[in-house]
N, C-alpha and C positions, 0 to 999 in steps of 0.2 A: 355552820353552814346555814344559809337562809332557807326558809320554807320553799320559796319558788325554785331554788336550785335542787332541793330534794325531790320536788314533784317532777321536774324535767328529767332528773336522773332515773326515777322510777318509770316514767313514760318511755324513755329511751330503751330501758331494759325490757319493758313489755313489748315494745315494737320489735326489738331484736329477737325476742323469743318467738313472736308471731311469724317473722320471716324465716326462722329456722337457722340451724348452724351453718348450712352451706352458703346462705346469703352472707352471713357474717364473714366467712372465710374468703368469699369473693371480694368483699369490701376491703378486707385487710390486704389481699394481694393486689387489688386494683386492676384496671384494664391496661394492658400494654401491647402496643403494636408489635414490639419485638417478639412477644410470645405467640403471635399469630403464625400458623403454618405458612411457609413460603408461597404455596400455591394460592392461598387466600389473599396474601399480600398482592400478588400479581393481579388477581381478579379485582381486588379493591382499587388498585391503581388504574386499571383499565376503566372501571366504572366511573372513577373520578375524572379521568381524562375525557371520556365520552360525554358525561353530564356537563362538564365545563364548556366544551365546544358547543354543545347543543344549547346551553343557556346563553352563551355569547351570540350564537346564531339567531336565537329567538329575539333577543334585544335588537340585533341589527335588522332583522326582518320587520320588527315593529316600527323601526325608524325609516323603513323604506330602502335600506341598503342591501347590497348583495350579501348573501350569507349561505351557509350550508343548509339551513332550514329552507330557504327559498329554492335552492338547487334541488334538494330532496323532493320538495313539492313538485317542481317542474319534471323531475324524473318520474314521479308517481303518475302524473297526468300527461306524460309524453309530450312535453314542450321542449323543442330543440331548434337549433339554428342550422346553418349550412357552411360552417367555417372551412371544412375540408371539401365538401361537395361542390361548392360554387367555383373555386379555381380549378378543380379537377375537371369539371364539366366544360369549362371554358377551354382548357387545354385539349380535351378530347374532341370538342367540336371543331377546333382549328385543325386537328389531325384528320378527322373524318372528312373535312371539306377538301382535303388534298392540296393544301397550299404548299408553295415552295418555300425553302428556307428552313430554319430550325424552330422548333416549338418554343423553346425558352426565349429566344430572341424576340419572337412575336408576342408571346403571352406575358412574360415577366418584364422584359425591358421596353417593349413598345406600348403594350396595353396597360402596363403597370398593375397587372393582376398577380398577386403573390402565390403563384403556383411553384412550390419549392420541394415537391416530392420527385423521386426518380420516375422515369417513364414507365417502369413496371407497375407503378401504382394504378395506372389507367387500365390495366388488364381487367379490373373489376367491371369496367364498361365494355371493353372490347369483346370479352368472351360471351357475355349475354347477347351482345349485338350480333355476333356470329351465329347465334342460335335463334335470332329473330325475337329476342326477349327485351323488354324495357325495364330498366332499373330506376325506380323512383327514389327520391330522397326519403320518402316515408319508409320504404323497405330498408334502405341503408341505416336509417336511424332506429328502425325496429331491431336490426341486428345489434346496433349499439346498446339498445335498452337491455336486451338479453345478455350482452357481453358484461354489463355491470353486474347483473345477477349472477352470471357464471363466475366472474372474478371473486365475488363475495363467497360463493360456494367453495371455490378452490382454496381461498384463504382459510375457511372454516375446516376443510378436510386436512389441510396442512397442520393446522393447530391441533386437530384430533390426533394426528400421527405424532406430532412433537410432544404431546402430553401423555404418552402411553405409560410413562414411569410414575405419574402422579397417583397417589394412594387415595385421593378424595374424589369419588365419581361425580359428586355434585359440582365440585370445583372444575373438573374437566369439562362437564357439560356447559357450565357457565362460561368457561374460556372459549369454547367453540361458538357459542351464541354471540359472545362479545366480539369475536373476530369477524363473524359475519356482519354484525351491525357496524363495526368500525369501518369495514370496507364500503358499506352502503352509504355512510355519511362522510366519507373521506373527500375533501374538497377537490383534489386533482381528478379523482375518479368521476365524481358527479359532473364536474365542469367539462370533462371530455365528452360526455354524452350531451349535456345541455348545449354546448357550442356546436354540435353537429360535427364531431371530430372522428376521423378514422382511428385516432389514438385510443378511443374507447375499445375498439377491437384489439389493438396491439397490446394494451395493458392486460387484457384477458388472456391473450395468447402467451404473453410472457409469464403470467401467473401459472398457467397450466404447464409451461415449460419448467418452471421451478418445481411444481408438483411432480412432474415426470422425472426430473433430475433427482429428486429426493428419493423416489421409490426405485431408482435404478434403471429407468427407461431413458437412458441418456441420448440414444439415437433419436427418439421421438422429441425429446427436449431440444436437441439441436435443430430438428426440422422446424419446430415452432419458432425458435429464435430466428432461423433463416427466413421464415415467412414474414416476420416483423420488418425485415429489411426492405420490403416494398415501399415503406414510407419512413423508415429510420435508417438511412444509409450508414450512420456511424456504427450501428450494431454489426456491420460486416466484420469489424475487428474481433468479434466473438470467435470467428474462425481461427484467427491467429492465437487468441487466448486459449482455445481448446488444444491447438497443436502444440503450443509451448508446454502445456500440462499433460500431454500425451492422452488426452481424452478422445480417443480415436472414434468411439461410437458417436459422441456428440459432434465431432468435426465431420464425420461421414454424413450424418443426417442433415447437418446444416449445409454442407457442400452440395448435396443432392438437390435440395430445394433451391439454393442459389443458382445452380447450373440450369435447372429447368426454367425458373422465372426469368433469368437473364437471356437464355436462348429464345424464349417466347417473346420477350420484350424487344430483343434485337431483331427478330424476324418481323415484328409488327411495326416498330418505329424506326428501325435503321440505325446505322452507326452515328450519323451526324447529331441526332437528338441526344444520344448518350454522351457524346463529347460536349455538346452544348450544356448538358446538366453540370458538368465540371465547372464551366464558366459561371453558371448560376451559383453554385456552392462557393466559389471564390468571391463573388460579389457580396453574397450574404455574410461571409466571414469578415470581409473588410468593413462592413457597415454595422450589421446587427440591428437590434431594436432597443429603443430607449424606454418604451412603455413599461410601467411598473410591473406588469405581469410577465415580463421576461426575467425569469429567476435564474440568471447566469452571471458569470463574471463580466461578460460583455455588457449586459444590461446594467449591472451595478456600476461599472466604470463610466458608461454613457451618462448615467444619472449623476454620478459624483462630479463629472466635468461639465454639467449643464449642456450636454450635447444633444439637444432636442427636447421636446415637451414630453415629460414622463407621465402626464395625466391624460394624454390624448393618443389613442391608437389610430394610426394612419393606415388606411386600407391599401394605399397605392404607392407608398414610399417607405424606405428604411431610414435609419439614423444617418446623419451626415458622416462622411469619412473623417476620422480623427486618428492620427498616427499613434498617439499614446494608447487609445482604446484598442486599436488593432494589434499593437505590440503586446498588450496585456492579454488579449484574447488568444493570440498564438502561444504565448508562454503558458497560459492556463491549459490550453488544449494539449500541449506537449507533456506537461507535468501529469495531468490526470490520465492520459492515455498510457504513458510509461508506467504509472503506478498500477493501472488496471492490468497491464500485461505482465508485469514483473513481480507484483506483490505475492509473497509466499509461493514462489514458483516451484520450489522443491518439495513442498508439503503435499499431503493428500488433499485433493480437491473436495471442498465441502459446498453445500448449498449457499453458505454465507459468501463464498468466493464468487458465485454466480451473481448474487445481489450486489456485492461490492463492485464487480465489473460493470453491471448495468447502471449503477449509480454514477460511477466514474465517467462512463461514456456519455451520460446525460449531462453532467456538470461540465464536461469538456466541450460541449456544443456551444457555439456563439449565441444561439437562440434556444432557450429552454422554457417554454410556457408551462403553466401550472399543470396542464394535463399530461405533460411528459413525465411527471413524477407519479403517475397512476399506479405503479407497481410497488410503491412503498408500504402498503398495508402488510404484505408478507414480511417485510423487514421489521416492522414494529411488533408483529406477533412473535417472530423468531427471537427478538431481543428480550421481550417480556418473559418468555418461557426460559430463555437462557439465564436470566437473573434468578429464576427459581432453582435451576440446576446448580447455581453457584451459592446455594444457601449457606450463610455464615461467612462467606468470603469478604475480605475488606473491600471498601469502596463500593459495595453494592448500593448503599443509600445514595451515594453521589451519582452512580450510573443510573439509578432509577429516576433521580431528579432530572438528569440530562435527557433521559428518554421521555419523561413527561413534558418537559419544556419543548423538546423537538416535535412532539406530536401536536402540541398547541400551535407551534409556529407553522406547521404544515397544514393544519386543518382549519384554522381560523382565517377567514377572508379579510385581508387588510383593505380598508376602504381608501380611495384616493384622497390624499390630504395635501392641500396646496402648500402648507408650511413645510412639507417634506419633499417638495417637488425637485429639489436639486441640492447639490453640495453634501456635506457630511450627514445631514438629516435624512438623506435619501437611503441611508443604510436601513432605516426603519421600514422602508418599503420592500426590503429583500428578505423578509422573514422566512419564506419558504426555502430560499437558497440556504440560509443558515441552519434551518431545521434539517434539511437534507444532509448538510455537512456534519451535523451532530449525529445523525443516523450512521453516516459513513465512519465516523470516529468510533462509535460504539461497536459497529460490525467488525472493525479491525481489532479493537481492544478485547472483545469478547469472543472472537472467532474460535479459539481453541475449545471453548466450552459449549459451542452450539451443537444441537443434536445431529447425529450422523444417521444417514438413511440405512435401511435394511440391506444386508449383504446378499442374502440368498433366501430361497424358500418360495413363498407364494408369489404369484404374478403381481404385476403392478396394479391391475384393476382390483384384484382381491385385496391387496393392501389398502388401496384407497377406500373401498367399501367398508373394510374392517375398521379403518381409522375413523370413519364417519359414524359407524354404528356401535363401536366398542363401549363408549361411555354408557349408553343406554342398556346394553346387554350386561355390562358389569354391575350396574345399579340394580337391575332386575334380579341378577343372580344373588347379590348380597341380601336383598329383601327376602328372597326365597329361603336363603340359609337361616336368616333370623327367625322365620316362622317355623322351621323344622325343630321339633322338640329334641 
C-alpha cells in the first residue's frame, strides 16, 4: 500500500471517530424517502408543490406575465375589477328604470352585455335599495377580499380536523399552515377576487358548506349550497343529489333557501324575466366561449376546431355556433350530471361525494372560467391527507405524482401562446381542465379511504374550534410531559 493511501485511511478513521458512531450508522443506512413517516411525506409534497408554483409565478411576474405572484400582490393591495358587478349593475339599472320587455332580451341580446346570472343574483342590489342604502363596488370587493381569507381559514380548519389521527404535532401544524397558504396562492381563488367576481363569495360559501357537512351540520351545509345558486344555477342539482342519497337535512336546508330566494326573486322581477333566463341559458349552451380561460369541454372543442379567437376575450359576443361543439357540450353535460347524481348512490355519503358532485357540475357547464374551480383547495388537502391514511398501500407513489401534477396544472397560470391558439396544440391551453379531471379521478379512486366526519358528541362549532386549536394544545401538553420528572 502506498504512503498516500495509508494517510488517507488514517485521516478517514480519525474523522469517523470525531463524528461519532451514530453518524457512521446514519451514513451506512443512508437517507431514504421511503423511511419518512407518511405525514412528513405529505408535508414535504405540499412544500414542493407550493414552492414550485411560487417559483414559476415569480419568473412569470419578472417577465411581466400574469401569475399567481401578481394576483397575490393585487389581493394584498386590494386591486380588483368589476367582471360580475358591471353586467349585474346594467341589468339592475334596466329593471329599476321600469322598462317593458324582458331583462335578458334587452341586456344580453340587444346591448350585448354578458349578464348571465339568474335574476335572484340582483337581490344584492334590490334589498339595500329598499332600505335606502347604496352598494358600491368597493364594498362588494371588500366582501370578496374577506371571502378569500375566510376560505383559506375554512380549508385550514378542515385540514386540522382531517389530521386528528396524526401522531406528529409539528407535522399537523405544518399541514394546517400549508393548507391555509395553498388556498391563498391558489390561482382560481385569487383570480375570483382580482377579477371582481361574485364567485369569490360563492367559493367561500361552498367551502364552509363542506366544513359544515363534515362536522355533521348538513342542514346548514345545504343552506349554504342553496345560497350559491343565486349565481350558479347548475348547483340546483345538488337538491336532486341529496334526495337520491336520502340526505334529508341537507335537502331541507337547501330547499328552504331556494324557496325563499326564488319567491323573493319572482316577486321583484316577475315571471317573464325568469322564463327569459332559460332562453339566455339555452343560447350560452349553444355557443359557449373560445377564450383560453374557458376551462370546459365546450372551450376545448371550440379551440380544437378553430371556432373563434382563443387569445382574445370578447366582452360582447360568444363563440360562433358549431353543431359539433354543441353536440359535444350536450353529451359532456349529460355524462357528468349523470355521474354526479348516480355515483356511489347506495353507499354512505362522504365529504368526498360533495366535492365530486361540485366538480362534476362545474365541468358539465359549457362555460367554466378559472374562478369557478375556486373550491378545489379542499379537494387537494383531502387527497393529500388520504394518501397518508393509506400508508404502505400500493400505487401511493403514482397517486401522489398525479396529485402533484394536478396541483401544478391548476395553480400555474398558462400564458396566451399564439402557437397554441388552435388545433391539437390548444390542448396545452386547457391545463386547469385536465388538472380538475385529475382531482376528480383521485377523489373517486381514493373515496373509500377519505376521513369520515364525527358521528356524535360535541357541537359543530366546538368541533371546528377544537380542530383548529388541537395541534397547538397537543404540542404544549407533550412539552409539559417531557419537563415532568
